[in-house]
KEBA-358786 format. One record per atom (N, C-alpha, C): residue number from 1; residue in three letters; atom name; x, y, z. Coordinates in Angstrom, 3 decimals. Layout:
BEGIN
R | NUM | ALA | CA | X | Y | Z $
...
# end
This chain:
BEGIN
R | 1 | MET | N | 108.366 | 89.272 | 98.330 $
R | 1 | MET | CA | 108.363 | 90.017 | 97.076 $
R | 1 | MET | C | 107.043 | 89.819 | 96.335 $
R | 2 | LYS | N | 106.527 | 88.610 | 96.320 $
R | 2 | LYS | CA | 105.276 | 88.357 | 95.591 $
R | 2 | LYS | C | 104.096 | 89.149 | 96.178 $
R | 3 | PRO | N | 103.967 | 89.250 | 97.514 $
R | 3 | PRO | CA | 102.840 | 90.045 | 98.040 $
R | 3 | PRO | C | 102.927 | 91.511 | 97.611 $
R | 4 | MET | N | 104.137 | 92.045 | 97.543 $
R | 4 | MET | CA | 104.284 | 93.448 | 97.133 $
R | 4 | MET | C | 103.833 | 93.632 | 95.689 $
R | 5 | ILE | N | 104.191 | 92.688 | 94.838 $
R | 5 | ILE | CA | 103.781 | 92.762 | 93.437 $
R | 5 | ILE | C | 102.264 | 92.661 | 93.337 $
R | 6 | ALA | N | 101.672 | 91.782 | 94.124 $
R | 6 | ALA | CA | 100.225 | 91.618 | 94.107 $
R | 6 | ALA | C | 99.537 | 92.906 | 94.553 $
R | 7 | VAL | N | 100.080 | 93.567 | 95.572 $
R | 7 | VAL | CA | 99.517 | 94.834 | 96.045 $
R | 7 | VAL | C | 99.617 | 95.900 | 94.958 $
R | 8 | LEU | N | 100.760 | 95.953 | 94.302 $
R | 8 | LEU | CA | 100.929 | 96.947 | 93.235 $
R | 8 | LEU | C | 99.948 | 96.708 | 92.090 $
R | 9 | ILE | N | 99.755 | 95.470 | 91.724 $
R | 9 | ILE | CA | 98.825 | 95.151 | 90.638 $
R | 9 | ILE | C | 97.402 | 95.493 | 91.055 $
R | 10 | ALA | N | 97.024 | 95.121 | 92.259 $
R | 10 | ALA | CA | 95.672 | 95.420 | 92.743 $
R | 10 | ALA | C | 95.434 | 96.914 | 92.810 $
R | 11 | ALA | N | 96.415 | 97.644 | 93.291 $
R | 11 | ALA | CA | 96.274 | 99.102 | 93.375 $
R | 11 | ALA | C | 96.168 | 99.723 | 91.984 $
R | 12 | ALA | N | 96.965 | 99.216 | 91.071 $
R | 12 | ALA | CA | 96.931 | 99.744 | 89.707 $
R | 12 | ALA | C | 95.557 | 99.532 | 89.077 $
R | 13 | LEU | N | 94.952 | 98.408 | 89.359 $
R | 13 | LEU | CA | 93.641 | 98.102 | 88.769 $
R | 13 | LEU | C | 92.517 | 98.929 | 89.396 $
R | 14 | THR | N | 92.720 | 99.400 | 90.621 $
R | 14 | THR | CA | 91.653 | 100.133 | 91.300 $
R | 14 | THR | C | 91.821 | 101.639 | 91.264 $
R | 15 | LEU | N | 92.911 | 102.125 | 90.689 $
R | 15 | LEU | CA | 93.121 | 103.569 | 90.636 $
R | 15 | LEU | C | 92.078 | 104.212 | 89.732 $
R | 16 | ALA | N | 91.546 | 105.325 | 90.208 $
R | 16 | ALA | CA | 90.558 | 106.047 | 89.409 $
R | 16 | ALA | C | 91.198 | 107.285 | 88.799 $
R | 17 | GLY | N | 90.684 | 107.689 | 87.675 $
R | 17 | GLY | CA | 91.151 | 108.922 | 87.047 $
R | 17 | GLY | C | 92.334 | 108.759 | 86.124 $
R | 18 | CYS | N | 92.724 | 107.559 | 85.811 $
R | 18 | CYS | CA | 93.847 | 107.342 | 84.899 $
R | 18 | CYS | C | 93.290 | 107.105 | 83.509 $
R | 19 | ASN | N | 93.335 | 108.107 | 82.673 $
R | 19 | ASN | CA | 92.768 | 107.976 | 81.342 $
R | 19 | ASN | C | 93.786 | 107.515 | 80.311 $
R | 20 | THR | N | 95.064 | 107.606 | 80.664 $
R | 20 | THR | CA | 96.093 | 107.204 | 79.708 $
R | 20 | THR | C | 97.043 | 106.218 | 80.355 $
R | 21 | MET | N | 97.748 | 105.477 | 79.540 $
R | 21 | MET | CA | 98.742 | 104.538 | 80.069 $
R | 21 | MET | C | 99.872 | 105.291 | 80.758 $
R | 22 | GLN | N | 100.198 | 106.480 | 80.272 $
R | 22 | GLN | CA | 101.244 | 107.280 | 80.898 $
R | 22 | GLN | C | 100.824 | 107.682 | 82.311 $
R | 23 | GLY | N | 99.576 | 108.107 | 82.457 $
R | 23 | GLY | CA | 99.063 | 108.483 | 83.770 $
R | 23 | GLY | C | 99.044 | 107.293 | 84.711 $
R | 24 | LEU | N | 98.673 | 106.138 | 84.189 $
R | 24 | LEU | CA | 98.655 | 104.916 | 84.983 $
R | 24 | LEU | C | 100.076 | 104.573 | 85.432 $
R | 25 | GLY | N | 101.016 | 104.687 | 84.532 $
R | 25 | GLY | CA | 102.405 | 104.397 | 84.874 $
R | 25 | GLY | C | 102.933 | 105.335 | 85.957 $
R | 26 | GLN | N | 102.567 | 106.594 | 85.872 $
R | 26 | GLN | CA | 102.997 | 107.553 | 86.893 $
R | 26 | GLN | C | 102.389 | 107.214 | 88.244 $
R | 27 | ASP | N | 101.111 | 106.848 | 88.261 $
R | 27 | ASP | CA | 100.453 | 106.486 | 89.521 $
R | 27 | ASP | C | 101.097 | 105.238 | 90.130 $
R | 28 | ILE | N | 101.423 | 104.259 | 89.310 $
R | 28 | ILE | CA | 102.071 | 103.047 | 89.809 $
R | 28 | ILE | C | 103.440 | 103.391 | 90.371 $
R | 29 | GLU | N | 104.167 | 104.278 | 89.701 $
R | 29 | GLU | CA | 105.485 | 104.676 | 90.168 $
R | 29 | GLU | C | 105.400 | 105.368 | 91.537 $
R | 30 | LYS | N | 104.420 | 106.246 | 91.694 $
R | 30 | LYS | CA | 104.239 | 106.943 | 92.967 $
R | 30 | LYS | C | 103.879 | 105.961 | 94.070 $
R | 31 | LEU | N | 103.023 | 105.012 | 93.771 $
R | 31 | LEU | CA | 102.640 | 103.999 | 94.750 $
R | 31 | LEU | C | 103.845 | 103.161 | 95.151 $
R | 32 | GLY | N | 104.650 | 102.786 | 94.173 $
R | 32 | GLY | CA | 105.853 | 102.016 | 94.466 $
R | 32 | GLY | C | 106.816 | 102.782 | 95.351 $
R | 33 | ASP | N | 106.933 | 104.077 | 95.111 $
R | 33 | ASP | CA | 107.813 | 104.913 | 95.940 $
R | 33 | ASP | C | 107.320 | 104.949 | 97.378 $
R | 34 | LYS | N | 106.015 | 105.088 | 97.569 $
R | 34 | LYS | CA | 105.455 | 105.126 | 98.915 $
R | 34 | LYS | C | 105.697 | 103.803 | 99.648 $
R | 35 | ILE | N | 105.484 | 102.698 | 98.960 $
R | 35 | ILE | CA | 105.704 | 101.397 | 99.572 $
R | 35 | ILE | C | 107.175 | 101.224 | 99.935 $
R | 36 | GLN | N | 108.043 | 101.670 | 99.054 $
R | 36 | GLN | CA | 109.475 | 101.548 | 99.302 $
R | 36 | GLN | C | 109.897 | 102.378 | 100.515 $
R | 37 | LYS | N | 109.358 | 103.583 | 100.648 $
R | 37 | LYS | CA | 109.689 | 104.433 | 101.790 $
R | 37 | LYS | C | 109.218 | 103.806 | 103.094 $
R | 38 | LYS | N | 108.038 | 103.196 | 103.087 $
R | 38 | LYS | CA | 107.536 | 102.540 | 104.300 $
R | 38 | LYS | C | 108.372 | 101.324 | 104.662 $
R | 39 | ALA | N | 108.899 | 100.647 | 103.655 $
R | 39 | ALA | CA | 109.718 | 99.458 | 103.911 $
R | 39 | ALA | C | 111.045 | 99.836 | 104.553 $
R | 40 | GLU | N | 111.534 | 101.033 | 104.252 $
R | 40 | GLU | CA | 112.787 | 101.505 | 104.849 $
R | 40 | GLU | C | 112.534 | 101.918 | 106.257 $
# end
C-alpha cells in the first residue's frame, strides 16, 4: 500500500498543466483509477 501512495504522490507532483487544485484532484483521481484497473 505504501508504494502505491508514493507513486500517486510522485505522479501528482510531476503532472503538468494543472493550474487549479480542482484540476490536480481530477488528474490524481484518473491516475488512481488507472492503477486500480491494472491491479485487477
